C-alpha positions in Angstrom: -11.4 -2.7 -22.9 -8.9 -0.5 -24.7 -7.4 2.2 -22.5 -8.8 5.6 -23.6 -6.2 8.2 -24.6 -5.5 11.3 -22.4 -7.5 13.4 -24.8 -10.6 11.2 -24.6 -13.7 12.4 -22.7 -13.5 10.3 -19.6 -15.7 10.9 -16.6 -15.8 9.8 -13.0 -17.5 6.5 -13.9 -14.6 5.6 -16.2 -12.3 4.7 -13.3 -12.7 1.2 -11.8 -9.4 1.0 -9.7 -8.3 3.2 -6.9 -4.9 3.5 -5.2 -4.5 5.4 -1.9 -0.9 6.3 -1.5 -0.4 7.8 2.0 2.7 9.9 1.4 3.9 12.0 -1.4 6.8 9.6 -1.9 4.3 6.8 -2.4 2.1 8.9 -4.7 5.0 9.9 -6.9 6.1 6.2 -7.2 2.6 5.1 -8.2 2.3 8.0 -10.7 5.6 7.2 -12.4 4.5 3.5 -12.6 1.5 4.5 -14.7 1.5 3.4 -18.3 -0.3 6.6 -19.2 -1.5 9.7 -17.3 -4.8 11.2 -18.0 -6.0 14.8 -17.7 -8.3 16.0 -14.9 -12.0 15.3 -14.8 -13.8 18.6 -14.1 -17.0 19.3 -12.2 -16.6 18.4 -8.5 -16.2 21.2 -6.0 -17.2 19.3 -2.9 -14.4 16.7 -2.7 -11.3 18.1 -1.0 -9.1 15.2 -2.3 -6.6 15.8 -5.1 -6.5 13.1 -7.7 -4.2 11.8 -10.4 -5.7 9.7 -13.2 -4.3 7.2 -15.7 -4.0 3.7 -16.8 -2.1 0.9 -15.0 -1.9 -2.6 -16.5 -4.8 -1.7 -18.8 -7.1 -0.5 -16.0 -8.3 3.1 -15.6 -7.0 4.1 -12.2 -7.4 7.0 -9.8 -4.5 7.8 -7.4 -4.8 10.0 -4.3 -2.9 10.6 -1.1 -3.5 11.8 2.5 -3.5 15.5 3.1 0.0 16.8 3.8 0.8 16.3 7.5 -2.1 13.8 8.0 -1.5 10.3 9.3 -3.3 7.5 10.9 -6.4 5.4 10.3 -8.9 8.2 10.6 -7.2 10.4 8.1 -7.1 7.4 5.6 -10.7 6.7 6.2 -11.7 10.2 5.4 -9.8 10.3 2.1 -11.3 6.9 1.2 -14.9 8.1 1.9 -14.5 11.2 -0.4 -12.9 9.0 -3.1 -15.8 6.5 -3.1 -18.4 9.2 -3.3 -16.7 10.8 -6.3 -15.5 7.7 -8.2 -18.6 5.6 -7.9 -17.5 2.9 -10.3 -14.4 2.0 -8.4 -14.4 -1.7 -7.5 -10.8 -2.7 -7.0 -9.0 -0.8 -4.2 -5.4 -0.8 -3.0 -3.4 0.9 -0.2 0.1 1.3 -1.6 3.3 2.7 -0.1 6.3 2.2 2.1 6.2 1.0 5.7 8.2 -0.8 8.4 9.1 -4.4 8.5 9.4 -7.0 11.3 12.4 -9.3 10.7 12.5 -12.5 12.6 13.8 -16.0 12.5 10.7 -17.1 10.6 10.5 -14.1 8.2 13.8 -13.0 6.7 12.4 -9.7 5.5 14.8 -7.1 4.1 14.7 -3.5 3.1 13.1 -3.1 -0.3 11.0 -6.2 0.0 7.2 -5.9 -0.2 4.5 -7.2 2.1 0.9 -8.0 0.9 -1.8 -8.2 3.5 -3.1 -11.7 3.6 -5.8 -13.3 5.8 -4.9 -15.9 8.4 -7.1 -18.4 10.3 -7.8 -15.7 12.9 -7.4 -12.4 11.1 -8.4 -10.6 7.9 -4.9 -9.7 7.1 -4.8 -6.4 9.1 -4.9 -5.9 12.9 -5.3 -2.6 14.6 -2.8 -3.2 17.4 -3.6 -0.2 19.5 -7.3 -0.8 19.8 -7.3 -2.8 23.0 -9.3 -3.3 26.2 -7.3 -3.5 29.4 -8.7 -6.1 31.8 -7.5 -7.8 35.0 -6.5 -10.7 32.8 -4.4 -8.5 30.5 -4.9 -6.7 27.2 -7.5 -7.9 24.7 -7.8 -6.6 21.2 -11.1 -5.0 20.2 -12.9 -4.6 16.8 -13.1 -6.8 13.7 -11.3 -5.9 10.5 -12.6 -7.4 7.3 -10.3 -9.3 4.9 -9.6 -8.1 1.4 -12.5 -8.8 -1.1 -12.6 -12.3 -2.7 -11.1 -11.2 -6.1 -7.9 -10.0 -4.3 -7.6 -13.2 -2.2 -7.9 -15.2 -5.4 -5.2 -13.1 -7.0 -2.9 -13.5 -4.0 -3.1 -17.3 -4.2 -2.3 -17.3 -7.9 0.6 -14.9 -7.4 2.1 -16.9 -4.6 2.0 -20.0 -6.8 3.4 -18.2 -9.8 6.3 -16.8 -7.8 7.4 -20.2 -6.7 8.0 -21.0 -10.3 9.3 -17.7 -11.7 10.5 -14.3 -10.4 8.2 -11.5 -9.4 8.1 -8.4 -11.7 9.4 -5.8 -9.2 12.8 -5.4 -10.9 11.2 -5.3 -14.3 8.7 -2.6 -13.4 11.0 -0.5 -11.3 13.7 -0.6 -14.0 11.1 0.6 -16.6 10.1 3.4 -14.2 13.7 4.6 -13.7 14.5 4.4 -17.4 11.4 6.6 -18.1 12.2 8.9 -15.2 16.0 9.0 -14.7 15.6 12.2 -12.7 14.1 10.2 -9.8 17.4 9.5 -8.1 15.7 9.2 -4.7 13.9 6.1 -6.0 17.0 4.2 -7.0 17.7 1.1 -5.0 20.4 1.5 -2.4 23.2 -1.1 -2.4 22.8 -4.2 -0.2 25.5 -2.8 2.2 23.0 -0.1 3.2 20.6 -2.7 4.6 21.8 -3.2 8.1 19.7 -4.9 10.9 20.7 -4.1 14.5 19.9 -6.2 17.6 16.4 -5.2 18.8 17.8 -4.0 22.2 20.5 -1.8 20.6 19.5 1.8 20.2 20.8 4.4 17.8 23.7 6.3 19.4 23.7 9.8 18.0 20.5 11.6 17.1 20.2 12.8 13.5 23.5 11.1 12.6 23.9 8.1 10.2 24.3 4.6 11.5 28.0 4.8 10.7 28.3 5.9 14.3 26.6 2.8 15.6 28.4 -0.3 16.9 28.9 -2.8 14.0 29.3 -5.5 16.7 25.5 -5.1 17.2 24.7 -6.2 13.6 22.4 -9.2 13.3 24.1 -11.8 11.2 22.0 -12.7 8.1 22.7 -15.0 5.2 23.5 -13.1 2.1 20.8 -13.6 -0.5 21.7 -15.3 -3.8 20.3 -12.2 -5.6 20.8 -9.4 -3.1 19.5 -6.7 -5.5 16.2 -8.5 -6.0 13.2 -7.7 -3.9 11.0 -10.5 -2.5 7.3 -10.5 -1.7 6.0 -11.6 1.7 2.3 -12.4 2.3 1.1 -12.0 5.9 -0.3 -9.9 8.7 0.0 -6.1 8.8 -0.3 -4.4 12.2 -1.8 -0.9 11.9 -2.3 1.9 14.3 -1.8 5.6 15.2 1.8 5.2 16.5 5.1 5.5 14.7 7.1 2.5 15.9 10.8 3.3 16.4 11.8 0.8 19.1 13.1 -2.7 18.2 12.0 -4.3 21.5 8.5 -2.7 21.3 8.2 -3.7 17.7 8.7 -7.4 18.4 6.3 -7.4 21.4 3.6 -5.6 19.4 4.1 -7.9 16.4 3.7 -11.0 18.6 0.6 -9.6 20.4 -0.9 -8.8 17.0 -0.7 -12.4 16.0 2.6 -12.5 14.2 2.6 -9.3 12.2 5.5 -8.8 9.6 4.8 -5.2 8.9 3.6 -2.0 10.7 1.7 0.9 9.0 -0.5 3.8 10.1 -3.4 3.7 7.6 -4.6 0.2 6.8 -6.9 -0.2 9.9 -8.9 2.8 8.8 -9.7 1.4 5.4 -10.4 -2.3 5.5 -14.0 -2.3 6.6 -15.4 0.4 4.4 -12.8 0.7 1.6 -12.2 -3.1 1.5 -8.8 -3.1 -0.1 -5.6 -5.1 -0.3 -2.6 -3.5 1.4 0.7 -3.5 -0.4 3.7 -2.1 1.6 7.3 -1.7 0.6 9.7 -2.2 3.5 11.7 1.0 4.1 12.9 0.5 7.7 12.8 -2.0 10.6 10.6 0.0 13.0 13.6 0.6 15.3 15.6 3.7 16.5 17.9 3.4 13.4 14.9 4.3 11.1 15.7 6.8 8.4 14.4 7.8 5.0 17.1 6.3 2.8 15.0 3.4 1.5 11.7 5.3 1.3 11.8 6.0 -2.4 12.8 2.5 -3.5 10.4 0.8 -1.1 7.5 3.0 -2.4 8.5 2.1 -6.0 8.6 -1.7 -5.2 5.2 -1.5 -3.6 3.8 0.3 -6.7 5.4 -2.4 -8.9 3.6 -5.2 -7.0 0.3 -3.3 -7.3 1.0 -3.1 -11.0 1.7 -6.8 -11.2 -1.4 -7.7 -9.2 -3.6 -5.8 -11.7 -2.2 -7.9 -14.6 -4.2 -10.8 -13.1 -7.5 -9.1 -13.7 -8.8 -8.3 -17.2 -9.9 -4.7 -17.5 -13.7 -4.4 -18.1 -16.1 -1.6 -18.9 -17.3 0.1 -15.7 -20.7 -1.2 -14.5 -23.2 1.6 -14.4 -24.9 0.8 -11.1 -28.3 2.0 -10.0 -26.8 4.4 -7.4 -24.5 5.8 -10.0 -27.4 6.4 -12.4 -29.4 8.2 -9.7 -26.4 10.4 -8.8 -25.9 11.2 -12.5 -29.6 12.1 -13.0 -29.5 14.4 -10.0 -26.5 16.2 -11.5 -28.4 16.5 -14.8 -31.5 17.8 -13.0 -33.7 14.8 -13.7 -36.3 13.6 -11.2 -37.9 10.3 -10.5 -36.4 6.9 -10.2 -35.2 4.8 -13.1 -36.7 1.3 -13.2 -34.5 -0.4 -15.8 -31.0 0.2 -17.3 -28.5 -1.6 -19.5 
């Protein structure tokens, strides 16, 4: 399918891919990653979401974010519900933005890397860590969160294999983005020296002050990467809940209780069962007291770049006009009755 130009007459059923970007910094990164931005589609006064439309890797995509000041699984679920009612042809769905990473001996995750939610033997790829039942035997997690749909799981397997043989495309896509939008200085990648990991039990010393005031003897020694300006992609478990984690010790405990999570976010748990997406998160902090916003822009751009690369694995196709879409369209046009056949 050829991408339709911004002046073409597109409608809600023209868009088959959706990206929910929780924060404005995430939305701007995804918007600037678009190959082409489309104009608005008029005619819906009952959906409170605000949308951006365009093409990404040949797909017609819709972008939206959470309402300013809203966070958490419930807020994300509400945005997703409105989106699916409005854009009825959407089949491929992603949650894309920055989040916190969980570095460990087994996972040498760094700021600017990207985590993709991936099912394990016991989890669908996302765990709601704060939905627990307290019993005399201890805490037990409640609820079942679905894995990403089969097409995404197939893509993840292919991407993992490809990246063993060649580099991912994060640097390529973020470089294009910055060349196209040089004014986005907040999205430039900070130098490797700005990526410092402190011991989990060492807290930030002076509130609202940079970590230059913190004790450098509390740095965690890590092997310098061969290509320190290149981001890596990690596939694993994402812990999701209503709390902002800014405590290194608590981070490690919760990650272990969640089954070995390598990332924390606040939205994924509200989407996986009904929105059925894959979660792509750029690592902007280490979920400890040293957390700040310095890496947010680049982490959001890196996540958007991975989403763009994932979409290159799927050929764009004409949206399928499903029966429920036809019924909705006919109600809008004032028709009555039920269609029995369609092409």
